[in-house]
GUVEX-841674 format. One record per residue: residue number from 1; residue in one letter; chain; x, y, z of N, C-alpha, C in turn. Coordinates in steps of 0.2 Angstrom, whole numbers, always signed. Layout:
N
SITE   num   residu   chaine   n.east   n.north    n.up   ca.east   ca.north   ca.up   c.east   c.north    c.up
SITE   NUM        a        A        X         Y       Z         X          Y       Z        X         Y       Z
...
% end
This chain:
73
SITE   num   residu   chaine   n.east   n.north    n.up   ca.east   ca.north   ca.up   c.east   c.north    c.up
SITE     1        m        A     -203      -114    +140      -200       -110    +140     -194      -107    +134
SITE     2        s        A     -194      -104    +135      -191       -104    +124     -180      -102    +127
SITE     3        f        A     -178      -103    +123      -171       -102    +125     -168       -97    +126
SITE     4        m        A     -169       -93    +127      -167        -85    +127     -169       -86    +131
SITE     5        m        A     -174       -89    +134      -177        -87    +142     -175       -90    +146
SITE     6        e        A     -174       -98    +146      -168       -103    +149     -162       -98    +151
SITE     7        i        A     -157       -97    +146      -152        -93    +145     -152       -85    +149
SITE     8        d        A     -157       -80    +149      -157        -78    +153     -160       -79    +162
SITE     9        a        A     -163       -85    +163      -163        -88    +167     -159       -89    +173
SITE    10        a        A     -156       -90    +167      -148        -96    +172     -142       -89    +172
SITE    11        r        A     -144       -84    +169      -140        -80    +172     -140       -76    +180
SITE    12        r        A     -132       -78    +181      -132        -73    +188     -133       -67    +189
SITE    13        p        A     -138       -61    +195      -136        -53    +196     -126       -53    +196
SITE    14        p        A     -126       -48    +193      -119        -46    +194     -116       -43    +200
SITE    15        l        A     -119       -43    +207      -113        -47    +211     -113       -53    +212
SITE    16        d        A     -119       -59    +213      -119        -64    +214     -112       -67    +209
SITE    17        q        A     -109       -67    +202      -106        -66    +197     -100       -61    +199
SITE    18        l        A      -97       -59    +202       -94        -54    +206      -91       -58    +213
SITE    19        v        A      -96       -61    +214       -92        -63    +223      -90       -70    +220
SITE    20        t        A      -92       -73    +216       -89        -79    +211      -84       -81    +210
SITE    21        d        A      -82       -73    +204       -78        -74    +203      -71       -71    +206
SITE    22        y        A      -73       -67    +212       -65        -64    +218      -62       -73    +223
SITE    23        f        A      -72       -76    +224       -65        -82    +227      -61       -86    +220
SITE    24        a        A      -64       -85    +214       -58        -90    +210      -53       -89    +209
SITE    25        i        A      -52       -79    +213       -45        -79    +209      -38       -82    +215
SITE    26        r        A      -33       -84    +210       -29        -88    +217      -25       -86    +216
SITE    27        s        A      -22       -77    +214       -15        -75    +216      -16       -72    +219
SITE    28        g        A      -22       -69    +222       -27        -65    +223      -24       -58    +223
SITE    29        q        A      -24       -56    +217       -21        -50    +213      -26       -48    +205
SITE    30        p        A      -31       -45    +208       -36        -46    +205      -35       -44    +198
SITE    31        s        A      -35       -43    +191       -35        -44    +186      -34       -38    +180
SITE    32        i        A      -38       -31    +178       -37        -28    +176      -47       -27    +172
SITE    33        g        A      -50       -33    +172       -54        -36    +167      -58       -39    +175
SITE    34        f        A      -56       -40    +181       -61        -41    +183      -62       -36    +188
SITE    35        c        A      -57       -30    +189       -58        -25    +192      -65       -19    +187
SITE    36        c        A      -63       -20    +180       -69        -19    +177      -75       -20    +177
SITE    37        q        A      -79       -25    +181       -83        -29    +181      -85       -25    +188
SITE    38        v        A      -78       -26    +192       -82        -21    +199      -84       -15    +197
SITE    39        l        A      -83       -12    +191       -86         -5    +191      -93        -7    +186
SITE    40        g        A      -93       -13    +184      -103        -12    +184     -106       -13    +186
SITE    41        v        A     -103       -13    +191      -108        -20    +197     -110       -11    +202
SITE    42        p        A     -120       -15    +200      -124         -6    +201     -122        -3    +210
SITE    43        e        A     -123       -10    +214      -123        -12    +220     -120        -3    +224
SITE    44        d        A     -118        -3    +230      -114         +3    +234     -109        +0    +232
SITE    45        d        A     -105        +4    +237       -96         -1    +237      -99        -3    +244
SITE    46        l        A     -101        +2    +251      -101         -4    +255     -106       -10    +254
SITE    47        v        A     -110       -11    +252      -114        -18    +249     -110       -23    +246
SITE    48        v        A     -101       -20    +240      -100        -27    +237      -92       -28    +241
SITE    49        a        A      -91       -22    +249       -85        -24    +250      -89       -31    +256
SITE    50        r        A      -94       -27    +258       -99        -35    +265      -99       -42    +261
SITE    51        r        A     -103       -41    +251      -100        -46    +250      -95       -51    +249
SITE    52        l        A      -88       -46    +248       -83        -49    +247      -79       -51    +253
SITE    53        g        A      -82       -45    +259       -76        -47    +265      -68       -42    +265
SITE    54        v        A      -72       -36    +259       -66        -31    +259      -67       -27    +264
SITE    55        a        A      -60       -20    +262       -62        -16    +264      -68        -9    +262
SITE    56        v        A      -69        -6    +260       -71         -4    +256      -68        +3    +255
SITE    57        s        A      -61        +2    +251       -59         +6    +248      -54        +0    +245
SITE    58        t        A      -53        -4    +247       -52        -11    +241      -56       -10    +237
SITE    59        v        A      -63        -7    +236       -67        -10    +231      -68        -3    +227
SITE    60        r        A      -68        +2    +230       -65         +9    +225      -60       +10    +224
SITE    61        g        A      -54        +8    +225       -48         +7    +220      -49        +1    +217
SITE    62        w        A      -53        -6    +217       -54         -7    +212      -58        -2    +202
SITE    63        r        A      -64        +3    +207       -66         +6    +202      -62        +9    +197
SITE    64        d        A      -56        +9    +203       -53        +17    +198      -49       +16    +195
SITE    65        v        A      -46        +8    +193       -45         +6    +187      -46        +2    +184
SITE    66        g        A      -54        +3    +184       -59         +0    +181      -61        +6    +176
SITE    67        r        A      -62       +11    +179       -63        +18    +175      -55       +22    +171
SITE    68        r        A      -49       +20    +175       -44        +22    +172      -43       +14    +165
SITE    69        a        A      -47       +10    +166       -45         +6    +162      -47        +8    +154
SITE    70        r        A      -55        +9    +157       -60        +10    +152      -56       +15    +147
SITE    71        r        A      -54       +21    +153       -51        +23    +146      -48       +23    +142
SITE    72        c        A      -40       +18    +143       -40        +17    +139      -38       +14    +133
SITE    73        q        A      -47       +12    +131       -50         +7    +130      -49       +11    +120
% end
């Protein structure tokens, strides 16, 4: 297996990485970068909410913050 294939194999799907990052947040308040990351996850809001154990409205709020942050850049 080539080096690049090994790197690709080591990457997690976006939702799995999001779950890992969410549970690593110690302050309880996601950063703007995290909100942008939520925006990049292709799964439906309901699927993301269930995986993270939060309300669907919370996921929608994070995605809204991510959208606004991208417009400001």
